[in-house]
C-alpha positions as CSV (number, residue, x, y, z in Angstrom):
1,X,98.7,156.6,66.5
2,X,101.7,156.9,64.2
3,X,101.2,156.3,60.5
4,X,104.3,155.7,58.4
5,X,104.0,156.6,54.7
6,X,106.2,154.6,52.4
7,X,104.6,155.1,49.0
8,X,106.9,156.7,46.5
9,X,104.0,158.5,44.8
10,X,102.3,159.6,48.0
11,X,100.8,163.1,48.0
12,X,102.6,163.6,51.3
13,X,106.0,163.8,49.5
14,X,107.8,167.2,49.6
15,X,111.3,168.4,48.8
16,X,113.6,169.3,51.7
17,X,115.1,172.7,52.0
18,X,118.5,173.4,50.5
19,X,120.1,173.3,54.0
20,X,118.4,170.1,54.9
21,X,119.3,168.5,51.6
22,X,123.0,169.4,52.1
23,X,123.1,168.1,55.6
24,X,121.6,164.7,54.7
25,X,123.9,164.3,51.7
26,X,126.9,165.3,53.8
27,X,126.2,162.7,56.5
28,X,125.3,160.0,53.9
29,X,128.4,160.8,51.9
30,X,130.6,160.3,55.0
31,X,129.6,156.6,55.0
32,X,131.6,155.3,58.0
33,X,133.8,158.3,58.2
34,X,134.0,160.7,61.2
35,X,131.2,162.9,59.9
36,X,128.7,160.0,59.9
37,X,129.3,159.7,63.7
38,X,129.3,163.5,64.4
39,X,126.2,164.8,66.1
40,X,124.9,168.2,65.0
41,X,122.1,168.5,67.5
42,X,120.3,171.5,68.8
43,X,119.6,171.3,72.6
44,X,117.2,172.8,75.0
45,X,117.5,172.5,78.8
46,X,115.1,173.9,81.4
47,X,115.0,173.8,85.2
48,X,111.5,173.1,86.3
49,X,110.3,174.0,89.8
50,X,109.3,170.9,91.8
51,X,108.7,167.4,90.6
52,X,107.6,166.8,87.0
53,X,104.5,164.9,86.0
54,X,106.1,162.6,83.4
55,X,102.8,161.6,81.9
56,X,101.9,165.2,81.3
57,X,105.4,166.0,80.0
58,X,105.2,163.1,77.5
59,X,101.8,164.2,76.3
60,X,103.1,167.8,76.0
61,X,106.1,166.6,73.8
62,X,103.7,164.7,71.6
63,X,101.6,167.8,71.3
64,X,104.7,169.8,70.4
65,X,105.5,167.4,67.5
66,X,101.8,167.5,66.4
67,X,102.0,171.3,66.4
68,X,105.1,171.8,64.3
69,X,105.2,170.3,60.8
70,X,109.0,170.2,60.6
71,X,109.0,167.5,63.3
72,X,106.5,165.3,61.5
73,X,108.6,164.3,58.4
74,X,111.4,162.0,57.7
75,X,114.0,162.3,54.9
76,X,114.3,160.0,51.9
77,X,117.4,160.2,49.7
78,X,116.7,159.8,46.0
79,X,119.9,160.1,43.8
80,X,120.6,163.9,43.8
81,X,117.5,164.9,45.6
82,X,116.3,164.6,49.2
83,X,112.6,164.3,49.8
84,X,110.3,164.6,52.8
85,X,107.7,162.1,53.7
86,X,105.2,162.5,56.4
87,X,106.0,160.1,59.2
88,X,103.2,160.8,61.6
89,X,99.5,161.7,61.6
90,X,97.2,162.5,64.5
91,X,98.9,162.3,67.9
92,X,102.4,160.9,67.6
93,X,103.6,158.1,69.9
94,X,106.6,159.5,71.5
95,X,108.5,158.6,74.7
96,X,110.3,160.6,77.3
97,X,113.4,159.1,79.0
98,X,113.4,159.3,82.7
99,X,116.9,159.4,84.1
100,X,118.2,158.9,87.6
101,X,118.1,162.1,89.7
102,X,121.5,163.8,90.3
103,X,122.2,164.7,93.9
104,X,121.4,168.3,94.4
105,X,120.7,168.7,90.7
106,X,124.0,170.3,90.2
107,X,123.8,171.9,86.8
108,X,127.5,171.5,85.9
109,X,127.5,167.9,86.9
110,X,124.5,167.0,84.9
111,X,125.4,168.9,81.7
112,X,128.9,167.5,81.8
113,X,127.8,163.9,82.4
114,X,124.6,162.0,81.8
115,X,122.7,164.8,80.1
116,X,125.6,165.6,77.8
117,X,125.7,162.0,76.8
118,X,122.0,161.9,76.1
119,X,121.9,164.9,73.9
120,X,125.1,164.1,72.0
121,X,124.0,160.8,70.5
122,X,123.8,161.3,66.7
123,X,120.5,160.8,65.0
124,X,120.0,158.6,62.0
125,X,119.2,161.4,59.5
126,X,116.9,159.0,57.5
127,X,115.1,157.9,60.6
128,X,112.2,159.3,62.7
129,X,111.8,161.1,65.0
130,X,114.7,163.4,64.8
131,X,114.0,164.5,68.4
132,X,114.5,163.0,71.8
133,X,113.4,164.2,75.2
134,X,114.2,163.3,78.8
135,X,113.8,164.4,82.4
136,X,116.1,164.2,85.4
137,X,113.4,164.2,88.2
138,X,113.9,166.0,91.4
139,X,113.2,169.3,93.1
140,X,113.8,171.1,90.9
141,X,113.7,168.8,87.9
142,X,115.7,169.2,84.6
143,X,113.9,168.7,81.3
144,X,115.8,168.5,78.0
145,X,115.2,168.2,74.2
146,X,117.7,167.2,71.6
147,X,116.8,167.7,68.0
148,X,118.9,167.1,64.8
149,X,119.9,170.4,63.2
150,X,118.2,169.3,60.0
151,X,114.8,170.1,61.5
152,X,115.7,172.7,64.1
153,X,117.8,175.8,64.6
154,X,118.9,177.8,67.6
155,X,115.9,180.1,67.6
156,X,113.6,177.0,67.4
157,X,115.0,175.8,70.7
158,X,113.6,179.0,72.3
159,X,110.2,178.3,70.6
160,X,110.2,174.7,71.7
161,X,110.9,175.7,75.4
162,X,108.0,178.2,75.4
163,X,105.6,175.9,73.7
164,X,106.5,172.9,75.8
165,X,106.0,174.8,79.0
166,X,102.6,176.1,77.9
167,X,101.5,172.7,76.7
168,X,102.7,171.0,79.9
169,X,101.0,173.6,82.1
170,X,97.8,173.3,80.2
171,X,97.7,169.5,80.7
172,X,98.6,169.7,84.4
173,X,95.9,172.4,85.0
174,X,93.3,170.7,82.8
175,X,92.9,173.6,80.4
176,X,93.9,174.1,76.7
177,X,97.2,175.8,76.1
178,X,96.7,179.2,74.4
179,X,99.4,179.3,71.8
180,X,99.6,181.4,68.6
181,X,99.7,179.8,65.2
182,X,103.0,178.4,64.0
183,X,104.8,178.8,60.7
184,X,104.9,175.8,58.4
185,X,108.5,175.1,57.7
186,X,107.6,172.7,54.8
187,X,105.8,175.6,53.0
188,X,108.8,177.9,53.8
189,X,111.2,175.4,52.2
190,X,109.0,175.2,49.1
191,X,108.9,179.0,48.8
192,X,112.7,179.1,49.3
193,X,113.3,176.6,46.5
194,X,111.1,178.5,44.1
195,X,112.9,181.8,44.9
196,X,116.4,180.4,44.6
197,X,115.9,178.1,41.6
198,X,118.4,178.4,38.8
199,X,118.1,181.6,37.0
200,X,119.4,185.2,36.6
201,X,118.5,186.3,40.2
202,X,120.5,183.4,41.7
203,X,123.4,183.8,39.2
204,X,123.7,187.5,40.2
205,X,123.7,186.8,43.9
206,X,126.3,184.1,43.6
207,X,128.5,186.2,41.4
208,X,128.3,189.1,43.9
209,X,129.2,186.8,46.8
210,X,132.0,185.3,44.8
211,X,133.5,188.8,44.4
212,X,133.1,189.4,48.1
213,X,134.9,186.2,49.0
214,X,137.8,186.6,46.6
215,X,138.5,182.9,46.6
216,X,138.2,182.4,50.3
217,X,136.2,179.3,51.5
218,X,132.5,179.5,51.7
219,X,132.7,177.9,55.1
220,X,135.5,179.5,57.1
221,X,137.8,177.2,59.0
222,X,138.6,177.8,62.6
223,X,141.6,180.1,62.5
224,X,143.6,178.8,65.4
225,X,146.3,176.1,64.5
226,X,144.6,173.1,66.1
227,X,145.1,169.9,64.1
228,X,144.1,166.9,66.2
229,X,140.4,167.4,66.2
230,X,138.4,164.3,67.2
231,X,134.8,164.5,65.8
232,X,133.7,161.4,67.7
233,X,133.9,163.3,71.0
234,X,132.8,166.8,72.1
235,X,134.5,169.7,73.8
236,X,132.2,172.1,75.7
237,X,132.9,175.2,77.8
238,X,130.9,177.9,79.5
239,X,132.5,181.4,79.4
240,X,131.5,184.3,81.6
241,X,132.4,187.1,79.2
242,X,131.1,190.2,81.1
243,X,129.1,190.9,84.3
244,X,126.0,193.1,84.3
245,X,127.9,196.3,85.0
246,X,130.5,195.8,82.3
247,X,127.8,194.8,79.8
248,X,126.0,198.1,80.4
249,X,129.3,199.9,79.9
250,X,129.9,198.0,76.7
251,X,126.4,198.9,75.5
252,X,127.2,202.6,76.0
253,X,130.3,202.1,73.9
254,X,128.2,200.5,71.2
255,X,125.7,203.3,71.1
256,X,128.6,205.9,70.9
257,X,130.3,204.0,68.0
258,X,127.1,202.9,66.3
259,X,127.9,199.2,66.5
260,X,126.1,196.2,68.0
261,X,127.2,193.9,70.8
262,X,127.4,191.1,68.2
263,X,129.9,193.2,66.3
264,X,131.9,193.8,69.5
265,X,132.1,190.0,70.1
266,X,133.2,189.4,66.5
267,X,135.9,192.1,66.8
268,X,137.1,190.8,70.1
269,X,137.2,187.3,68.5
270,X,139.7,188.7,66.0
271,X,141.8,190.5,68.6
272,X,142.1,187.3,70.7
273,X,143.0,185.2,67.6
274,X,145.8,187.7,66.8
275,X,147.1,187.8,70.3
276,X,147.3,184.1,71.0
277,X,148.1,182.7,67.5
278,X,149.3,185.7,65.4
279,X,146.3,185.3,63.0
280,X,146.2,188.2,60.6
281,X,142.7,187.4,59.3
282,X,139.8,185.4,60.7
283,X,136.7,184.0,59.0
284,X,133.5,183.0,60.8
285,X,130.0,182.0,59.8
286,X,127.5,184.5,61.1
287,X,123.9,183.5,61.7
288,X,120.7,185.3,60.5
289,X,117.5,183.8,61.8
290,X,115.3,184.8,58.8
291,X,112.0,185.0,60.6
292,X,109.5,187.7,60.8
293,X,107.6,188.6,64.0
294,X,104.8,186.2,63.3
295,X,106.9,183.0,62.8
296,X,106.8,180.8,65.8
297,X,107.6,177.6,64.0
298,X,110.3,175.0,64.6
299,X,112.5,174.4,61.7
300,X,115.8,175.3,60.1
301,X,114.9,178.8,59.2
302,X,118.3,180.3,60.1
303,X,120.9,180.9,57.5
304,X,124.7,181.2,57.9
305,X,127.0,183.4,55.8
306,X,130.8,183.8,55.6
307,X,132.4,186.8,57.1
308,X,136.1,187.6,56.8
309,X,138.0,190.5,58.3
310,X,141.6,191.4,59.1
311,X,142.6,191.3,62.8
312,X,143.9,194.2,64.7
313,X,145.3,195.0,68.2
314,X,143.2,196.1,71.1
315,X,144.5,199.6,71.1
316,X,143.0,200.0,67.6
317,X,139.6,198.6,68.7
318,X,137.6,201.7,67.8
319,X,138.6,201.7,64.2
320,X,138.6,197.9,64.1
321,X,135.1,197.3,65.3
322,X,133.7,199.8,62.8
323,X,135.6,197.9,60.0
324,X,133.9,194.7,61.3
325,X,130.6,196.5,61.2
326,X,131.1,197.5,57.5
327,X,132.2,194.0,56.5
328,X,129.3,192.4,58.3
329,X,126.8,194.8,56.7
330,X,128.2,193.8,53.3
331,X,127.6,190.1,54.1
332,X,124.1,190.7,55.5
333,X,123.0,192.0,52.1
334,X,122.9,188.3,51.2
335,X,120.9,187.3,54.3
336,X,118.4,185.1,52.5
337,X,120.8,183.5,50.0
338,X,121.1,179.9,51.3
339,X,124.6,179.0,52.3
340,X,124.1,175.5,50.9
341,X,123.0,176.9,47.5
342,X,126.0,179.2,47.5
343,X,128.4,176.4,48.3
344,X,126.9,174.2,45.6
345,X,127.2,176.9,42.9
346,X,130.8,177.7,43.9
347,X,131.9,174.1,43.6
348,X,134.0,174.7,40.6
349,X,137.7,174.8,39.7
350,X,137.7,178.6,39.7
351,X,136.7,178.8,43.4
352,X,138.5,177.0,46.2
353,X,135.8,177.6,48.8
354,X,133.4,174.8,48.1
355,X,133.1,171.5,50.0
356,X,132.7,170.4,53.6
357,X,135.5,171.7,55.9
358,X,136.1,170.6,59.4
359,X,136.1,172.3,61.7
360,X,134.2,175.3,60.5
361,X,133.9,178.4,62.7
362,X,130.6,179.8,63.8
363,X,129.7,182.7,66.2
364,X,126.3,183.8,67.2
365,X,124.7,186.3,69.7
366,X,121.3,186.7,71.1
367,X,119.5,188.6,73.9
368,X,117.7,186.3,76.3
369,X,114.2,187.5,77.1
370,X,113.0,185.3,80.0
371,X,109.6,186.9,80.4
372,X,106.4,185.4,79.1
373,X,104.2,187.4,76.8
374,X,102.2,188.6,79.8
375,X,105.3,190.0,81.4
376,X,105.5,187.4,84.1
377,X,108.8,185.5,84.5
378,X,108.6,181.9,83.2
379,X,108.6,179.1,85.8
380,X,110.8,177.1,83.5
381,X,114.3,178.6,83.7
382,X,116.5,178.0,80.5
383,X,120.0,176.8,81.3
384,X,123.2,176.7,79.3
385,X,123.5,173.6,77.2
386,X,125.6,174.0,74.1
387,X,124.5,172.3,70.9
388,X,126.4,169.2,69.8
389,X,128.4,170.9,67.1
390,X,131.2,168.5,66.2
391,X,131.6,169.5,62.5
392,X,133.1,172.8,63.7
393,X,133.8,175.3,66.5
394,X,130.7,177.1,67.6
395,X,130.4,180.0,70.1
396,X,126.9,181.0,71.3
397,X,127.0,184.3,73.3
398,X,123.9,185.3,75.2
399,X,123.1,188.5,77.0
400,X,120.7,188.4,80.0
401,X,120.3,190.3,83.3
402,X,123.5,188.9,84.6
403,X,125.7,190.0,81.7
404,X,127.1,188.2,78.7
405,X,128.1,184.6,78.8
406,X,128.9,182.1,76.1
407,X,128.8,178.4,75.5
408,X,131.2,176.7,73.1
409,X,131.1,173.4,71.3
410,X,133.6,171.7,69.0
411,X,135.2,168.4,68.4
412,X,137.5,167.4,71.2
413,X,141.2,168.0,71.0
414,X,144.2,167.0,73.1
415,X,147.2,169.1,72.1
416,X,145.0,172.0,71.1
417,X,143.2,172.4,74.4
418,X,145.7,174.9,76.0
419,X,145.5,177.1,72.9
420,X,141.7,177.1,72.9
421,X,141.6,177.9,76.6
422,X,144.0,180.8,76.2
423,X,142.0,182.2,73.3
424,X,138.7,181.9,75.2
425,X,140.2,183.6,78.2
426,X,141.7,186.4,76.0
427,X,138.3,187.0,74.4
428,X,136.8,187.8,77.8
429,X,139.8,190.0,78.6
430,X,139.4,192.0,75.5
431,X,135.7,192.7,76.0
432,X,136.3,193.6,79.6
433,X,139.2,196.0,78.7
434,X,137.0,197.8,76.1
435,X,134.1,198.0,78.5
436,X,136.2,199.6,81.2
437,X,137.8,202.3,79.1
């Protein structure tokens, strides 16, 4: 039974994290503008073998909410502060939307149509829950979650998929799900606020990052000259960057040059921007998930930091990727400094990098590990479904047994579409060329 808590003096009140506070204030500050209608939702999509027991799936989703504290709170705006209030106790009442089956369960047709519409709907950031779930029944079936970024990051979607499968299987088999303890994101937020309170430690970190940025924006803008972004609609693509053989070749290159695949993708990003739009410098937000091996909680643990580097031609890739590595390592020294805290402190006349910019530019990379903890392949197969990221251009690259692919999400654009398509194609060409040297 859901219990909503409205008392201002309730002991259930807590303070949102820096990132949560900034997101809520940004959306509320847009008041009818494009950002107020721009979804920033993290999505999870899995193909489930055979028909789905909708009752068991609904119960599993409720158990998922009951398991993770970040999903149990709502935001309350109070002047210059955003508070958390517990919105649910015991077992939450939570529904699961059952959609019409799509003929043949064609992945591209579903993710480009009804499912995309379902996950893209913006949440009311002051409402609850900040999560929705649904199923497209069939053989196989498709199950999705969509969660506002304020209470979920990309790594959390992986946690949600694994937990939801285990909870569902346990309910169907009539046995308790065996899951490890989660982290408490509310406690994490409180600890972060204590660490990055005003004081000498924060002052020093901000000053050091100010020197690194040299007046550049805290949130880098997408470097390609696209001007007619429409944040009320989304643009989504799936890019096959490398096949398995070329990925292995690129991994050998990485070992020889002491760089990572993520650094390779960033470097290729810059080469492509130079080739198609004559960009001499690019800036991107890079993600660090800020979790230790024991944290299996859902929440906005991840931090983003600004990285800038000059572009170069593909024939100078060896030197260029090492330069990207060095720039990235300089930035990662600030891995735990909240981006929202940095932006707030740099909001002064002496630094032009503060404020909300649209579209920003974000690039991430992860290795997909589809095996369960016991080494058996999961019955729930994760599928590509880019987050709803209409406040910027996002590229999420994933390595698995088939190679490296990427999904992108951004506001829609009409005149800029050909340029974006050329840039994305060139990105794949650069990576392939380096891999086949």
